[in-house]
Every structure is written in structure tokens, then in C-alpha cells.
C-alpha distance (Angstrom), angle and dihedral (degrees) to the residues before:
residue distance angle dihedral
M1 . . .
T2 3.81 . .
T3 3.77 123.1 .
F4 3.81 123.7 -161.7
E5 3.80 121.6 -171.3
L6 3.79 133.6 -175.4
Q7 3.78 139.3 159.6
T8 3.77 124.5 -130.0
T9 3.84 124.4 -158.6
S10 3.77 102.3 -158.7
P11 3.81 141.2 20.9
E12 3.81 88.6 -106.8
E13 3.80 91.4 55.1
T14 3.80 90.2 49.7
M15 3.81 90.0 50.5
E16 3.82 91.4 48.0
F17 3.81 92.3 52.7
A18 3.81 91.3 48.2
E19 3.82 89.7 48.9
R20 3.79 90.5 54.8
L21 3.83 88.7 49.7
G22 3.82 90.6 49.8
R23 3.79 90.8 56.2
E24 3.82 90.0 57.4
L25 3.81 97.6 50.7
S26 3.81 127.2 106.0
P27 3.81 135.9 -155.5
G28 3.81 111.3 -72.6
D29 3.79 95.2 25.2
V30 3.85 114.3 143.9
L31 3.79 121.8 -160.6
T32 3.78 124.1 -173.2
L33 3.77 117.0 -152.2
E34 3.77 123.3 -159.7
G35 3.79 132.2 174.6
D36 3.74 141.3 120.7
L37 3.81 121.4 -80.7
G38 3.78 107.1 -73.5
A39 3.82 94.9 18.7
G40 3.78 92.4 119.0
K41 3.83 106.5 -96.0
T42 3.82 93.8 139.7
T43 3.83 92.2 43.7
F44 3.80 88.0 51.7
T45 3.79 91.5 48.1
K46 3.83 91.9 50.4
G47 3.80 89.0 56.4
L48 3.79 91.4 46.1
G49 3.79 90.2 53.5
R50 3.81 90.7 48.9
G51 3.79 88.6 54.4
L52 3.79 89.8 51.6
G53 3.81 90.7 52.5
V54 3.81 97.6 -105.7
T55 3.84 110.7 156.6
R56 3.84 98.3 -178.5
T57 3.77 120.0 94.9
I58 3.80 109.5 -93.5
N59 3.77 118.0 -145.7
S60 3.80 134.7 162.4
P61 3.78 115.2 -70.6
T62 3.84 90.9 -148.6
F63 3.83 94.4 139.4
T64 3.81 98.2 35.6
I65 3.82 98.0 38.8
I66 3.88 93.5 -147.9
K67 3.78 129.3 44.8
Q68 3.78 123.7 -178.5
Y69 3.78 125.2 -151.3
K70 3.79 132.5 -174.6
G71 3.80 121.1 -127.8
R72 3.77 132.7 127.8
M73 3.80 82.8 -39.3
P74 3.82 131.8 2.1
F75 3.80 114.5 -72.2
Y76 3.80 118.6 -154.9
H77 3.82 117.7 -163.3
M78 3.80 114.7 -167.6
D79 3.72 128.0 -174.5
V80 3.80 106.0 -171.5
Y81 3.83 97.2 174.4
R82 3.80 90.8 113.9
L83 3.85 91.1 55.5
E84 3.81 93.6 70.2
D85 3.77 108.1 132.8
S86 3.80 90.4 9.7
D87 3.77 124.4 125.0
E88 3.75 92.6 -165.3
D89 3.82 116.1 131.7
L90 3.82 108.8 -152.9
G91 3.80 94.0 -172.8
F92 3.82 95.0 -90.6
E93 3.83 92.0 166.3
E94 3.84 89.1 68.1
F95 3.78 88.4 62.2
F96 3.87 97.2 36.4
E97 3.79 92.8 50.2
G98 3.82 96.6 38.0
E99 3.76 134.9 101.6
G100 3.78 95.5 -91.9
V101 3.79 141.7 69.3
T102 3.78 118.0 -97.1
V103 3.77 126.8 -157.6
V104 3.82 117.6 -170.4
E105 3.78 121.0 -161.5
W106 3.86 115.3 -155.1
A107 3.81 87.9 13.0
H108 3.78 93.7 169.6
F109 3.83 88.3 77.0
I110 3.80 90.3 66.4
E111 3.82 99.1 32.3
E112 3.83 92.9 137.4
Y113 3.80 91.6 59.7
L114 3.80 98.2 47.0
P115 3.83 121.3 103.7
E116 3.78 116.8 -114.7
Q117 3.79 92.7 -124.8
R118 3.78 106.6 69.2
L119 3.74 143.3 118.7
A120 3.80 111.1 -109.8
I121 3.77 114.0 -153.6
Q122 3.82 124.2 -168.3
I123 3.81 120.4 -170.9
K124 3.83 115.8 -163.1
Y125 3.75 123.6 -164.9
V126 3.81 109.8 -128.5
D127 3.83 100.6 168.2
D128 3.80 138.6 -36.8
E129 3.80 92.9 -59.6
K130 3.86 106.3 15.0
R131 3.77 125.4 84.2
T132 3.80 131.8 174.2
I133 3.79 112.2 -140.8
M134 3.82 118.8 -161.8
L135 3.77 123.6 -170.8
E136 3.79 121.4 -166.2
A137 3.84 116.2 -167.9
S138 3.77 117.5 -152.4
S139 3.80 97.3 -175.2
Q140 3.78 141.5 39.0
H141 3.78 89.9 -106.2
F142 3.80 92.7 57.8
E143 3.81 91.6 42.8
E144 3.81 87.9 59.0
V145 3.79 90.4 47.4
C146 3.79 89.7 52.7
K147 3.79 92.6 47.4
E148 3.82 89.7 51.8
L149 3.77 90.4 51.5
G150 3.80 90.8 52.4
R151 3.86 92.5 59.5
């Protein structure tokens, strides 16, 4: 398992890094995104969408759980925070095994539904501007993505 870590010093820098990551992703890729409230998960997701060619405004799907965007491939943005203590299966496999890229915020709430091969991303709040972003690759594909980002 490969781990990649970096620190960003502004929301724009976080978004730029996520945009670079988005350009490296392939259909069927699943990313999990964890971090405290205000850590920058939505900012990160906006950059990811930009890297996937999404032109619509991306915002948190907190009240809808799943939002879908069009880019160079479908982009599914899930916020499963409201599913804590829920046994409801919303057909996650359709998204995880589909032709798009899926990012899941608060993924630990649906751990049992997540595919084994995924890129786990943790954003940690350092101060008002700084964030530490850690990526953990659970497959050869995501290890290659991380290596490409490190160049």
C-alpha cells in the first residue's frame, strides 16, 4: 500500500492539487474522502471535478446524498454523513462499478459497501489556510496515480 502526503497553504492550492488528481483518474475509480467539518472536502471535490472536465458548480450533496455531474466521464459526488446508523443500501455498486468516477465524503459510514480497490484521501485541518492531504492507494492503479502526482 502506497501513501502520498502533501501540505497545501490555501484553498486554491488544495483545489489545484485535486484538479491534477482528477486528470489522472479513470472510469470506475472510487475515492473516499474523510476530514473534519471545514477541513476542505468540498473544496477538494470542486478541484477534482474541474480535473474531470465538469463545468457545473459543484457543491455538497448533503441533503440529496448523491449528485451526478457530466465531464469527460460521469462524476458522482456522495456525502453519506446522513447515513450514519443506517442500514439502507442505496445501490452504491451501480456507481462504484459504473463508467464514472465516484468520490464519497464520510465514507466510513458505508464501509461495508465500498470496493476494496480505492484511493482513500484524508484532509487534516492545520490552521486557517494550511491542510495536510494524505492519499492511501489500495491498488496498483492508484499507486501509479500517486506516483504521477509526485512528479
